[in-house]
C-alpha positions as semicolon CSV with decimal commas, in nm:
position;residue;x (nm);y (nm);z (nm)
1;M;10,671;14,770;7,343
2;E;10,703;14,651;7,698
3;V;11,030;14,711;7,886
4;L;11,174;14,548;8,199
5;R;11,464;14,742;8,356
6;L;11,749;14,526;8,480
7;Y;11,947;14,584;8,800
8;G;12,235;14,431;8,999
9;P;12,385;14,109;8,861
10;D;12,147;14,122;8,564
11;L;12,334;14,428;8,431
12;K;12,653;14,224;8,385
13;F;12,450;13,961;8,202
14;A;12,292;14,230;7,983
15;K;12,634;14,364;7,889
16;V;12,734;14,034;7,725
17;A;12,387;13,940;7,598
18;Q;12,313;14,248;7,387
19;H;12,039;14,176;7,130
20;G;12,010;13,824;7,270
21;L;11,677;13,643;7,277
22;V;11,578;13,586;7,641
23;S;11,210;13,486;7,624
24;G;11,139;13,243;7,909
25;A;11,487;13,281;8,059
26;T;11,579;13,310;8,427
27;L;11,832;13,589;8,484
28;P;12,126;13,568;8,731
29;S;11,919;13,748;8,998
30;G;11,646;13,484;8,969
31;K;11,411;13,720;8,784
32;K;11,211;13,534;8,521
33;I;11,151;13,684;8,178
34;P;10,805;13,603;8,041
35;P;10,788;13,341;7,763
36;K;10,724;13,416;7,396
37;T;10,360;13,498;7,325
38;S;10,156;13,627;7,034
39;L;10,258;13,974;7,156
40;G;10,624;13,905;7,075
41;E;10,958;13,785;7,211
42;W;11,194;13,933;7,470
43;Y;11,543;14,062;7,379
44;I;11,818;14,242;7,570
45;F;11,877;14,602;7,463
46;G;12,104;14,819;7,677
47;D;12,012;14,767;8,043
48;S;11,663;14,636;7,972
49;A;11,470;14,337;7,845
50;V;11,233;14,454;7,572
51;R;10,935;14,271;7,422
52;V;10,962;14,305;7,044
53;P;10,642;14,246;6,848
54;E;10,652;13,969;6,586
55;K;10,489;14,204;6,339
56;N;10,619;14,558;6,303
57;P;10,337;14,778;6,440
58;F;10,469;15,074;6,241
59;A;10,479;14,903;5,900
60;K;10,232;15,025;5,641
61;S;9,993;14,755;5,524
C-alpha cells in the first residue's frame, strides 16, 4: 500500500474525513490526491491518505 502523510490544514480535514474516499480530491492545502487507478483508491486513515488495492493482496486464491 502507498501512503501519503498529511500535514498542516490537511490534518483537520483528515480528522473529520476518517475512512473517506478521497481519490482525485484536492485537499485544503492544495495538495492533490492521485485519481483512482487499477492499483486502487485513496482513503483517509489517521493522518494519512492510503491507497487501498481493489483486490485484497493477502487473500488466498
